[in-house]
GUTIDO-220945 format. One record per residue (C-alpha): residue number from 1; residue in one letter; x, y, z. Coordinates in pm, 1 decimal, always signed. Example, Ala and Ser with C-alpha at 12.3 -4.5 7.8 and 13.67 -1.06 7.14 Angstrom:
<site n="1" res="a" X="+1230.0" Y="-450.0" Z="+780.0"/>
<site n="2" res="s" X="+1367.0" Y="-106.0" Z="+714.0"/>
# end
This chain:
<site n="1" res="m" X="-1885.1" Y="+840.6" Z="-283.2"/>
<site n="2" res="m" X="-1597.0" Y="+677.5" Z="-468.5"/>
<site n="3" res="q" X="-1248.6" Y="+786.2" Z="-362.9"/>
<site n="4" res="i" X="-932.8" Y="+787.6" Z="-575.3"/>
<site n="5" res="a" X="-645.3" Y="+596.8" Z="-416.9"/>
<site n="6" res="e" X="-292.6" Y="+494.8" Z="-506.6"/>
<site n="7" res="f" X="-92.2" Y="+180.5" Z="-434.9"/>
<site n="8" res="l" X="+186.1" Y="+291.5" Z="-203.1"/>
<site n="9" res="p" X="+468.5" Y="+83.7" Z="-52.6"/>
<site n="10" res="p" X="+447.5" Y="+29.5" Z="+324.1"/>
<site n="11" res="t" X="+740.0" Y="+263.9" Z="+393.9"/>
<site n="12" res="p" X="+755.8" Y="+631.8" Z="+290.6"/>
<site n="13" res="s" X="+900.0" Y="+703.0" Z="-53.0"/>
<site n="14" res="p" X="+900.7" Y="+987.3" Z="-308.3"/>
<site n="15" res="l" X="+583.9" Y="+832.0" Z="-452.1"/>
<site n="16" res="w" X="+405.3" Y="+919.9" Z="-129.7"/>
<site n="17" res="k" X="+482.6" Y="+1288.4" Z="-184.1"/>
<site n="18" res="l" X="+396.5" Y="+1275.3" Z="-554.4"/>
<site n="19" res="s" X="+61.0" Y="+1117.7" Z="-472.6"/>
<site n="20" res="k" X="-20.4" Y="+1379.0" Z="-209.8"/>
<site n="21" res="q" X="+78.9" Y="+1654.6" Z="-452.5"/>
<site n="22" res="a" X="-160.8" Y="+1499.9" Z="-706.7"/>
<site n="23" res="g" X="-445.2" Y="+1519.7" Z="-454.8"/>
<site n="24" res="v" X="-461.0" Y="+1157.5" Z="-338.4"/>
<site n="25" res="d" X="-568.1" Y="+1101.4" Z="+22.8"/>
<site n="26" res="w" X="-634.1" Y="+726.9" Z="+20.3"/>
<site n="27" res="a" X="-376.2" Y="+449.7" Z="+19.3"/>
<site n="28" res="v" X="-382.4" Y="+91.8" Z="-99.9"/>
<site n="29" res="g" X="-109.8" Y="-79.1" Z="+97.4"/>
<site n="30" res="g" X="+98.6" Y="-391.2" Z="+102.0"/>
<site n="31" res="l" X="+216.8" Y="-588.9" Z="+402.8"/>
<site n="32" res="p" X="+519.4" Y="-492.3" Z="+616.7"/>
<site n="33" res="f" X="+745.4" Y="-777.9" Z="+504.9"/>
<site n="34" res="n" X="+1072.9" Y="-583.8" Z="+522.2"/>
<site n="35" res="e" X="+1082.5" Y="-434.4" Z="+867.3"/>
<site n="36" res="p" X="+1201.8" Y="-563.4" Z="+1205.8"/>
<site n="37" res="f" X="+918.7" Y="-721.6" Z="+1399.5"/>
<site n="38" res="n" X="+857.2" Y="-752.6" Z="+1771.7"/>
<site n="39" res="g" X="+1001.8" Y="-1093.2" Z="+1854.6"/>
<site n="40" res="t" X="+825.7" Y="-1348.6" Z="+1636.8"/>
<site n="41" res="d" X="+562.2" Y="-1115.6" Z="+1488.8"/>
<site n="42" res="a" X="+472.3" Y="-1187.2" Z="+1125.6"/>
<site n="43" res="p" X="+369.1" Y="-918.1" Z="+874.4"/>
<site n="44" res="w" X="+0.4" Y="-1004.5" Z="+929.7"/>
<site n="45" res="d" X="+21.5" Y="-976.5" Z="+1307.9"/>
<site n="46" res="y" X="-124.9" Y="-680.8" Z="+1493.6"/>
<site n="47" res="l" X="+177.7" Y="-474.6" Z="+1590.5"/>
<site n="48" res="p" X="+348.6" Y="-468.7" Z="+1247.9"/>
<site n="49" res="l" X="+14.1" Y="-374.1" Z="+1092.1"/>
<site n="50" res="v" X="-57.3" Y="-98.0" Z="+1344.1"/>
<site n="51" res="r" X="+287.6" Y="+53.0" Z="+1282.3"/>
<site n="52" res="m" X="+230.4" Y="+38.7" Z="+905.3"/>
<site n="53" res="k" X="-112.6" Y="+199.3" Z="+936.8"/>
<site n="54" res="q" X="+33.2" Y="+477.7" Z="+1151.7"/>
<site n="55" res="r" X="+297.2" Y="+546.0" Z="+886.8"/>
<site n="56" res="y" X="+33.2" Y="+588.2" Z="+618.3"/>
<site n="57" res="e" X="-167.5" Y="+816.1" Z="+845.3"/>
<site n="58" res="s" X="+135.9" Y="+1026.4" Z="+932.4"/>
<site n="59" res="g" X="+185.2" Y="+1073.1" Z="+557.1"/>
<site n="60" res="g" X="-171.0" Y="+1202.8" Z="+527.8"/>
<site n="61" res="f" X="-330.4" Y="+886.2" Z="+386.8"/>
<site n="62" res="n" X="-629.6" Y="+680.0" Z="+492.0"/>
<site n="63" res="l" X="-547.6" Y="+310.5" Z="+451.3"/>
<site n="64" res="a" X="-845.0" Y="+166.0" Z="+261.8"/>
<site n="65" res="v" X="-721.5" Y="-166.1" Z="+119.2"/>
<site n="66" res="i" X="-446.0" Y="-418.1" Z="+180.9"/>
<site n="67" res="e" X="-342.7" Y="-562.8" Z="-153.6"/>
<site n="68" res="a" X="-87.5" Y="-824.0" Z="-50.6"/>
<site n="69" res="r" X="-118.3" Y="-1183.0" Z="+58.4"/>
<site n="70" res="p" X="+44.7" Y="-1426.8" Z="+298.7"/>
<site n="71" res="p" X="+169.8" Y="-1743.1" Z="+125.4"/>
<site n="72" res="l" X="-129.3" Y="-1935.6" Z="-11.6"/>
<site n="73" res="n" X="-2.6" Y="-2177.6" Z="-274.9"/>
<site n="74" res="k" X="-60.4" Y="-2486.6" Z="-57.9"/>
<site n="75" res="a" X="-416.6" Y="-2369.1" Z="+5.7"/>
<site n="76" res="k" X="-474.4" Y="-2316.7" Z="-366.6"/>
<site n="77" res="r" X="-338.8" Y="-2662.2" Z="-450.2"/>
<site n="78" res="g" X="-499.0" Y="-2840.5" Z="-154.5"/>
<site n="79" res="l" X="-163.1" Y="-2961.0" Z="-23.1"/>
<site n="80" res="p" X="-64.1" Y="-3052.6" Z="+334.5"/>
<site n="81" res="g" X="-3.2" Y="-2730.1" Z="+523.1"/>
<site n="82" res="r" X="-296.6" Y="-2549.1" Z="+367.1"/>
<site n="83" res="d" X="-476.6" Y="-2513.6" Z="+699.5"/>
<site n="84" res="e" X="-175.6" Y="-2334.8" Z="+844.7"/>
<site n="85" res="e" X="-172.9" Y="-2096.8" Z="+547.0"/>
<site n="86" res="i" X="-544.4" Y="-2032.3" Z="+586.3"/>
<site n="87" res="a" X="-489.8" Y="-1962.4" Z="+956.5"/>
<site n="88" res="t" X="-248.1" Y="-1679.6" Z="+865.9"/>
<site n="89" res="v" X="-518.5" Y="-1528.1" Z="+643.1"/>
<site n="90" res="c" X="-765.6" Y="-1544.9" Z="+931.6"/>
<site n="91" res="t" X="-511.7" Y="-1366.7" Z="+1151.3"/>
<site n="92" res="l" X="-466.0" Y="-1097.7" Z="+887.3"/>
<site n="93" res="i" X="-841.5" Y="-1045.7" Z="+849.8"/>
<site n="94" res="e" X="-894.6" Y="-1026.3" Z="+1225.7"/>
<site n="95" res="n" X="-619.5" Y="-768.6" Z="+1266.0"/>
<site n="96" res="m" X="-747.0" Y="-565.8" Z="+970.0"/>
<site n="97" res="g" X="-1085.5" Y="-560.4" Z="+1142.8"/>
<site n="98" res="r" X="-930.6" Y="-449.5" Z="+1470.8"/>
<site n="99" res="l" X="-756.4" Y="-165.0" Z="+1288.0"/>
<site n="100" res="g" X="-1053.4" Y="-60.8" Z="+1072.0"/>
<site n="101" res="i" X="-893.1" Y="-154.1" Z="+737.4"/>
<site n="102" res="p" X="-1204.8" Y="-248.4" Z="+539.5"/>
<site n="103" res="v" X="-1094.3" Y="-440.0" Z="+225.0"/>
<site n="104" res="w" X="-850.4" Y="-721.7" Z="+151.6"/>
<site n="105" res="c" X="-765.7" Y="-777.2" Z="-216.8"/>
<site n="106" res="y" X="-664.0" Y="-1137.1" Z="-289.0"/>
<site n="107" res="e" X="-642.7" Y="-1370.5" Z="-589.1"/>
<site n="108" res="w" X="-654.6" Y="-1741.0" Z="-674.3"/>
<site n="109" res="m" X="-369.5" Y="-1765.4" Z="-924.3"/>
<site n="110" res="t" X="-155.6" Y="-2071.6" Z="-855.6"/>
<site n="111" res="d" X="+225.7" Y="-2105.6" Z="-878.9"/>
<site n="112" res="f" X="+263.7" Y="-1768.5" Z="-1054.4"/>
<site n="113" res="n" X="+80.2" Y="-1437.8" Z="-1045.3"/>
<site n="114" res="w" X="+24.8" Y="-1191.6" Z="-1330.4"/>
<site n="115" res="l" X="+208.2" Y="-1291.9" Z="-1645.7"/>
<site n="116" res="r" X="+347.7" Y="-1090.3" Z="-1936.2"/>
<site n="117" res="t" X="+566.8" Y="-1191.5" Z="-2229.2"/>
<site n="118" res="s" X="+722.3" Y="-844.7" Z="-2259.9"/>
<site n="119" res="t" X="+783.8" Y="-556.4" Z="-2022.7"/>
<site n="120" res="n" X="+935.6" Y="-333.8" Z="-2291.8"/>
<site n="121" res="t" X="+667.0" Y="-289.0" Z="-2557.1"/>
<site n="122" res="i" X="+690.2" Y="+53.9" Z="-2717.8"/>
<site n="123" res="s" X="+381.5" Y="+270.2" Z="-2676.3"/>
<site n="124" res="r" X="+289.1" Y="+633.8" Z="-2735.0"/>
<site n="125" res="g" X="+581.9" Y="+869.6" Z="-2780.6"/>
<site n="126" res="g" X="+836.0" Y="+601.2" Z="-2699.1"/>
<site n="127" res="s" X="+686.9" Y="+519.5" Z="-2358.9"/>
<site n="128" res="v" X="+709.5" Y="+155.4" Z="-2251.2"/>
<site n="129" res="v" X="+427.9" Y="-82.3" Z="-2148.3"/>
<site n="130" res="t" X="+384.4" Y="-452.2" Z="-2074.8"/>
<site n="131" res="s" X="+223.7" Y="-693.2" Z="-2320.4"/>
<site n="132" res="f" X="+114.9" Y="-1055.1" Z="-2353.8"/>
<site n="133" res="d" X="+127.5" Y="-1292.7" Z="-2651.6"/>
<site n="134" res="y" X="-14.7" Y="-1640.2" Z="-2591.1"/>
<site n="135" res="n" X="+182.5" Y="-1781.1" Z="-2885.8"/>
<site n="136" res="l" X="+500.4" Y="-1719.6" Z="-2687.7"/>
<site n="137" res="v" X="+385.1" Y="-1920.6" Z="-2385.3"/>
<site n="138" res="k" X="+156.9" Y="-2189.8" Z="-2527.7"/>
<site n="139" res="d" X="+446.7" Y="-2437.3" Z="-2538.9"/>
<site n="140" res="a" X="+607.4" Y="-2327.9" Z="-2212.0"/>
<site n="141" res="p" X="+692.3" Y="-2613.9" Z="-1974.1"/>
<site n="142" res="p" X="+466.8" Y="-2682.9" Z="-1676.0"/>
<site n="143" res="t" X="+552.9" Y="-2538.8" Z="-1338.5"/>
<site n="144" res="d" X="+758.5" Y="-2743.0" Z="-1092.1"/>
<site n="145" res="e" X="+441.8" Y="-2836.8" Z="-901.1"/>
<site n="146" res="g" X="+279.1" Y="-2986.3" Z="-1211.6"/>
<site n="147" res="p" X="-62.6" Y="-2938.6" Z="-1375.9"/>
<site n="148" res="l" X="-369.2" Y="-2831.6" Z="-1180.4"/>
<site n="149" res="s" X="-727.1" Y="-2851.3" Z="-1304.6"/>
<site n="150" res="e" X="-995.9" Y="-2586.0" Z="-1283.5"/>
<site n="151" res="e" X="-1213.4" Y="-2833.4" Z="-1093.6"/>
<site n="152" res="k" X="-947.1" Y="-2868.4" Z="-823.6"/>
<site n="153" res="l" X="-917.1" Y="-2491.0" Z="-794.6"/>
<site n="154" res="w" X="-1292.6" Y="-2454.4" Z="-742.9"/>
<site n="155" res="e" X="-1271.5" Y="-2721.4" Z="-472.9"/>
<site n="156" res="t" X="-985.0" Y="-2553.0" Z="-289.9"/>
<site n="157" res="l" X="-1142.5" Y="-2208.0" Z="-325.2"/>
<site n="158" res="e" X="-1465.6" Y="-2329.6" Z="-164.3"/>
<site n="159" res="y" X="-1266.2" Y="-2490.5" Z="+119.4"/>
<site n="160" res="f" X="-1079.0" Y="-2162.7" Z="+171.2"/>
<site n="161" res="l" X="-1386.3" Y="-1939.4" Z="+162.6"/>
<site n="162" res="k" X="-1585.2" Y="-2153.5" Z="+404.3"/>
<site n="163" res="r" X="-1308.4" Y="-2108.8" Z="+659.8"/>
<site n="164" res="v" X="-1222.9" Y="-1743.5" Z="+614.1"/>
<site n="165" res="m" X="-1566.1" Y="-1593.0" Z="+541.3"/>
<site n="166" res="p" X="-1698.1" Y="-1632.2" Z="+898.1"/>
<site n="167" res="v" X="-1389.1" Y="-1444.9" Z="+1019.7"/>
<site n="168" res="a" X="-1444.8" Y="-1171.7" Z="+761.2"/>
<site n="169" res="e" X="-1808.6" Y="-1140.3" Z="+866.8"/>
<site n="170" res="k" X="-1715.5" Y="-1120.3" Z="+1236.6"/>
<site n="171" res="w" X="-1455.8" Y="-848.0" Z="+1176.2"/>
<site n="172" res="n" X="-1639.3" Y="-666.6" Z="+892.6"/>
<site n="173" res="v" X="-1360.1" Y="-702.5" Z="+636.4"/>
<site n="174" res="k" X="-1457.1" Y="-735.0" Z="+269.9"/>
<site n="175" res="l" X="-1275.2" Y="-993.8" Z="+58.6"/>
<site n="176" res="a" X="-1228.4" Y="-866.0" Z="-296.4"/>
<site n="177" res="m" X="-1119.4" Y="-1131.5" Z="-547.2"/>
<site n="178" res="h" X="-881.7" Y="-1010.0" Z="-821.0"/>
<site n="179" res="p" X="-911.9" Y="-1166.0" Z="-1169.2"/>
<site n="180" res="d" X="-659.7" Y="-1400.3" Z="-1322.3"/>
<site n="181" res="d" X="-415.1" Y="-1194.4" Z="-1526.3"/>
<site n="182" res="p" X="-442.0" Y="-1277.2" Z="-1810.5"/>
<site n="183" res="p" X="-791.2" Y="-1429.6" Z="-1777.4"/>
<site n="184" res="l" X="-692.7" Y="-1732.3" Z="-1984.2"/>
<site n="185" res="s" X="-697.7" Y="-2100.6" Z="-1889.9"/>
<site n="186" res="p" X="-486.2" Y="-2307.5" Z="-1874.7"/>
<site n="187" res="l" X="-140.8" Y="-2148.9" Z="-1864.4"/>
<site n="188" res="r" X="+165.6" Y="-2370.3" Z="-1817.3"/>
<site n="189" res="g" X="-70.4" Y="-2652.1" Z="-1728.2"/>
<site n="190" res="i" X="-237.7" Y="-2450.8" Z="-1452.8"/>
<site n="191" res="g" X="-609.9" Y="-2383.9" Z="-1458.0"/>
<site n="192" res="r" X="-725.2" Y="-2025.3" Z="-1410.3"/>
<site n="193" res="i" X="-1080.1" Y="-1995.0" Z="-1278.4"/>
<site n="194" res="m" X="-1126.8" Y="-1621.6" Z="-1219.8"/>
<site n="195" res="s" X="-1131.2" Y="-1567.0" Z="-1592.9"/>
<site n="196" res="s" X="-1490.9" Y="-1497.4" Z="-1697.8"/>
<site n="197" res="v" X="-1793.0" Y="-1295.9" Z="-1591.0"/>
<site n="198" res="e" X="-1985.1" Y="-1621.3" Z="-1539.8"/>
<site n="199" res="n" X="-1714.6" Y="-1758.8" Z="-1310.9"/>
<site n="200" res="y" X="-1725.1" Y="-1442.7" Z="-1102.7"/>
<site n="201" res="q" X="-2095.5" Y="-1494.8" Z="-1048.0"/>
<site n="202" res="r" X="-2015.1" Y="-1854.2" Z="-950.3"/>
<site n="203" res="l" X="-1764.7" Y="-1719.0" Z="-694.4"/>
<site n="204" res="l" X="-2031.3" Y="-1497.5" Z="-537.3"/>
<site n="205" res="d" X="-2281.6" Y="-1783.0" Z="-527.8"/>
<site n="206" res="l" X="-2026.9" Y="-2039.2" Z="-401.6"/>
<site n="207" res="v" X="-2018.4" Y="-1905.6" Z="-45.2"/>
<site n="208" res="p" X="-2283.0" Y="-1632.1" Z="-19.6"/>
<site n="209" res="s" X="-2181.2" Y="-1356.0" Z="+218.5"/>
<site n="210" res="p" X="-2192.8" Y="-976.2" Z="+233.3"/>
<site n="211" res="m" X="-1812.3" Y="-996.0" Z="+262.7"/>
<site n="212" res="n" X="-1764.2" Y="-1199.7" Z="-58.2"/>
<site n="213" res="g" X="-1699.4" Y="-966.4" Z="-352.2"/>
<site n="214" res="i" X="-1485.4" Y="-840.7" Z="-635.7"/>
<site n="215" res="t" X="-1178.4" Y="-641.6" Z="-722.5"/>
<site n="216" res="l" X="-1298.6" Y="-513.0" Z="-1057.9"/>
<site n="217" res="c" X="-969.8" Y="-490.0" Z="-1244.4"/>
<site n="218" res="q" X="-1079.2" Y="-331.0" Z="-1568.8"/>
<site n="219" res="g" X="-777.8" Y="-445.4" Z="-1768.3"/>
<site n="220" res="n" X="-878.9" Y="-806.3" Z="-1709.9"/>
<site n="221" res="f" X="-1257.0" Y="-768.0" Z="-1720.0"/>
<site n="222" res="t" X="-1244.4" Y="-585.1" Z="-2053.4"/>
<site n="223" res="l" X="-1078.3" Y="-899.6" Z="-2193.8"/>
<site n="224" res="m" X="-1376.8" Y="-1103.0" Z="-2068.0"/>
<site n="225" res="t" X="-1658.8" Y="-885.2" Z="-2207.4"/>
<site n="226" res="d" X="-1750.4" Y="-637.6" Z="-2479.8"/>
<site n="227" res="d" X="-1973.3" Y="-448.9" Z="-2235.2"/>
<site n="228" res="l" X="-1762.4" Y="-350.4" Z="-1935.7"/>
<site n="229" res="p" X="-2004.9" Y="-78.8" Z="-1813.5"/>
<site n="230" res="g" X="-2280.3" Y="-341.0" Z="-1820.3"/>
<site n="231" res="v" X="-2069.3" Y="-580.2" Z="-1613.8"/>
<site n="232" res="i" X="-1995.2" Y="-303.2" Z="-1362.4"/>
<site n="233" res="r" X="-2369.8" Y="-246.7" Z="-1326.5"/>
<site n="234" res="h" X="-2440.1" Y="-621.9" Z="-1305.3"/>
<site n="235" res="f" X="-2213.6" Y="-674.3" Z="-1007.8"/>
<site n="236" res="g" X="-2277.6" Y="-328.5" Z="-867.1"/>
<site n="237" res="r" X="-2650.4" Y="-393.7" Z="-839.0"/>
<site n="238" res="q" X="-2558.7" Y="-689.9" Z="-618.7"/>
<site n="239" res="g" X="-2337.4" Y="-467.9" Z="-401.3"/>
<site n="240" res="k" X="-2033.8" Y="-679.1" Z="-489.1"/>
<site n="241" res="v" X="-1786.0" Y="-427.5" Z="-635.2"/>
<site n="242" res="f" X="-1556.0" Y="-368.3" Z="-336.7"/>
<site n="243" res="f" X="-1244.0" Y="-226.8" Z="-507.5"/>
<site n="244" res="v" X="-1149.8" Y="-105.9" Z="-856.9"/>
<site n="245" res="h" X="-831.1" Y="-115.8" Z="-1062.7"/>
<site n="246" res="f" X="-882.0" Y="+148.4" Z="-1329.9"/>
<site n="247" res="r" X="-672.1" Y="+55.6" Z="-1634.1"/>
<site n="248" res="d" X="-702.9" Y="-45.1" Z="-1996.8"/>
<site n="249" res="v" X="-556.0" Y="-264.8" Z="-2269.6"/>
<site n="250" res="r" X="-564.1" Y="-298.6" Z="-2646.2"/>
<site n="251" res="g" X="-618.3" Y="-635.5" Z="-2814.2"/>
<site n="252" res="d" X="-782.0" Y="-959.7" Z="-2705.8"/>
<site n="253" res="v" X="-714.5" Y="-1213.9" Z="-2433.6"/>
<site n="254" res="k" X="-454.8" Y="-1400.8" Z="-2638.6"/>
<site n="255" res="k" X="-261.2" Y="-1096.0" Z="-2753.9"/>
<site n="256" res="y" X="-280.5" Y="-753.6" Z="-2593.5"/>
<site n="257" res="e" X="-77.7" Y="-469.6" Z="-2455.1"/>
<site n="258" res="e" X="-130.6" Y="-228.1" Z="-2169.8"/>
<site n="259" res="t" X="-217.5" Y="+127.1" Z="-2273.4"/>
<site n="260" res="w" X="-225.6" Y="+479.9" Z="-2149.7"/>
<site n="261" res="h" X="-552.4" Y="+536.3" Z="-1966.9"/>
<site n="262" res="d" X="-690.2" Y="+744.6" Z="-2256.4"/>
<site n="263" res="d" X="-570.4" Y="+518.0" Z="-2536.5"/>
<site n="264" res="g" X="-717.7" Y="+170.2" Z="-2487.8"/>
<site n="265" res="k" X="-1017.5" Y="-27.2" Z="-2610.2"/>
<site n="266" res="t" X="-1254.3" Y="+72.8" Z="-2327.6"/>
<site n="267" res="d" X="-1489.3" Y="+368.7" Z="-2295.3"/>
<site n="268" res="m" X="-1346.5" Y="+489.9" Z="-1964.4"/>
<site n="269" res="l" X="-1602.8" Y="+769.6" Z="-1934.5"/>
<site n="270" res="a" X="-1885.1" Y="+515.9" Z="-1961.2"/>
<site n="271" res="c" X="-1718.1" Y="+305.6" Z="-1691.2"/>
<site n="272" res="m" X="-1692.6" Y="+603.5" Z="-1458.4"/>
<site n="273" res="r" X="-2061.2" Y="+674.6" Z="-1515.9"/>
<site n="274" res="a" X="-2138.3" Y="+312.1" Z="-1429.4"/>
<site n="275" res="y" X="-1955.4" Y="+342.0" Z="-1096.1"/>
<site n="276" res="r" X="-2154.1" Y="+655.2" Z="-1024.3"/>
<site n="277" res="d" X="-2480.7" Y="+486.3" Z="-1116.4"/>
<site n="278" res="i" X="-2421.2" Y="+190.6" Z="-881.3"/>
<site n="279" res="n" X="-2326.6" Y="+433.1" Z="-602.3"/>
<site n="280" res="f" X="-1984.6" Y="+273.8" Z="-567.6"/>
<site n="281" res="d" X="-1842.5" Y="+402.5" Z="-241.0"/>
<site n="282" res="g" X="-1508.7" Y="+222.3" Z="-225.4"/>
<site n="283" res="v" X="-1169.0" Y="+321.2" Z="-359.2"/>
<site n="284" res="l" X="-1050.3" Y="+316.8" Z="-718.7"/>
<site n="285" res="r" X="-682.8" Y="+325.0" Z="-807.9"/>
<site n="286" res="p" X="-490.4" Y="+354.5" Z="-1133.7"/>
<site n="287" res="d" X="-300.6" Y="+41.1" Z="-1232.1"/>
<site n="288" res="h" X="-30.9" Y="-67.5" Z="-1477.0"/>
<site n="289" res="v" X="+84.5" Y="+268.0" Z="-1608.5"/>
<site n="290" res="p" X="+335.9" Y="+328.5" Z="-1889.9"/>
<site n="291" res="t" X="+697.5" Y="+398.0" Z="-1805.3"/>
<site n="292" res="v" X="+780.3" Y="+743.0" Z="-1939.3"/>
<site n="293" res="e" X="+1091.6" Y="+944.9" Z="-2018.1"/>
<site n="294" res="g" X="+1305.8" Y="+1001.1" Z="-1712.0"/>
<site n="295" res="d" X="+1156.5" Y="+718.8" Z="-1506.1"/>
<site n="296" res="s" X="+1270.8" Y="+362.5" Z="-1434.7"/>
<site n="297" res="n" X="+1112.8" Y="+49.2" Z="-1580.2"/>
<site n="298" res="e" X="+1257.5" Y="-164.8" Z="-1301.3"/>
<site n="299" res="n" X="+907.3" Y="-227.7" Z="-1163.4"/>
<site n="300" res="a" X="+723.3" Y="-246.4" Z="-1494.1"/>
<site n="301" res="g" X="+371.2" Y="-105.3" Z="-1484.0"/>
<site n="302" res="y" X="+432.5" Y="+78.5" Z="-1158.1"/>
<site n="303" res="s" X="+670.7" Y="+361.1" Z="-1241.7"/>
<site n="304" res="s" X="+606.9" Y="+683.8" Z="-1053.5"/>
<site n="305" res="f" X="+574.1" Y="+945.4" Z="-1327.7"/>
<site n="306" res="g" X="+321.3" Y="+750.6" Z="-1533.4"/>
<site n="307" res="r" X="+96.0" Y="+739.4" Z="-1228.6"/>
<site n="308" res="l" X="+70.8" Y="+1117.7" Z="-1221.8"/>
<site n="309" res="y" X="-87.3" Y="+1123.2" Z="-1566.8"/>
<site n="310" res="a" X="-323.2" Y="+842.0" Z="-1467.5"/>
<site n="311" res="i" X="-430.9" Y="+1016.0" Z="-1146.6"/>
<site n="312" res="g" X="-497.7" Y="+1339.6" Z="-1332.5"/>
<site n="313" res="y" X="-697.2" Y="+1162.9" Z="-1602.3"/>
<site n="314" res="i" X="-907.2" Y="+977.2" Z="-1346.1"/>
<site n="315" res="r" X="-967.3" Y="+1293.1" Z="-1142.2"/>
<site n="316" res="g" X="-1090.9" Y="+1466.7" Z="-1456.8"/>
<site n="317" res="l" X="-1333.8" Y="+1184.5" Z="-1540.9"/>
<site n="318" res="h" X="-1448.0" Y="+1171.8" Z="-1180.4"/>
<site n="319" res="q" X="-1519.4" Y="+1542.8" Z="-1163.2"/>
<site n="320" res="a" X="-1701.8" Y="+1547.0" Z="-1497.0"/>
<site n="321" res="v" X="-1922.0" Y="+1245.4" Z="-1420.7"/>
<site n="322" res="y" X="-2024.2" Y="+1347.4" Z="-1071.3"/>
<site n="323" res="s" X="-2085.4" Y="+1703.3" Z="-1184.5"/>
<site n="324" res="e" X="-2324.5" Y="+1568.8" Z="-1450.3"/>
<site n="325" res="a" X="-2535.3" Y="+1425.8" Z="-1168.4"/>
<site n="326" res="g" X="-2521.8" Y="+1748.7" Z="-970.3"/>
<site n="327" res="q" X="-2313.0" Y="+1586.5" Z="-697.2"/>
<site n="328" res="s" X="-2040.6" Y="+1783.0" Z="-527.8"/>
<site n="329" res="l" X="-1694.9" Y="+1631.4" Z="-493.7"/>
# end
């Protein structure tokens, strides 16, 4: 059965306690970049990862997903040094397998990751959310590395997957591709290929494997389709939904804002029913919450207090939907 998780930093923080108090037992973790290593150990090496996993477990959490990446920009661009970057990913996957961490969430966004034009958009009751307006970035200069075509990204993605997928299969670690955020191409001269439902099917068909799947980030997918529950069922019937970001937006792909989980464009109850119907048995976490009174907007979209509302809302939907089917929680 689906489990509710939360993204927690690799070292204990007040958010750990808040999450436990809200009934969360599953963690989505990062990588231990900011701790002393044994000699030359890197964050994706075994001993740093085993120490991180033990910390989560001592806090009462099962570590279900690692949602952080070693450097991969050379691999995405097909530049010299890409094989060395891919080798670090193989090391990470092998060590995740050794430690029983079942899912790695990655992405194929080049030069920059998720992009917003504002982190201070006023939402309900004076809360603050992030937003995106394509008109404000359409004339932005290209990145320092220069333009990159969608065709090149498909080429480098296939090269990457053909090298890492055998490692993932050997160590039973699922690779869950996160969408481009926003799912709009190009941006600053950079192609963005994980930006449509059709392209996600192309990803799955590109290198077929039981370990090749999806992070279904609802905030992005709902900008790709008018039938998000149908898309959940489409990929769920293939057994390809490995991890879920449960969030919502208002608007369209060229102009939208994040919303409270109960105040966006998507029928969240219908989505929860779709996860139930496909027998999704991974973890689902809230994502991109509003910053509320008394909390800091320093890490926009990831303030602590807003997560409590999101967790409670998701737990309510979860209980209602599984109770409808006569399933105990």
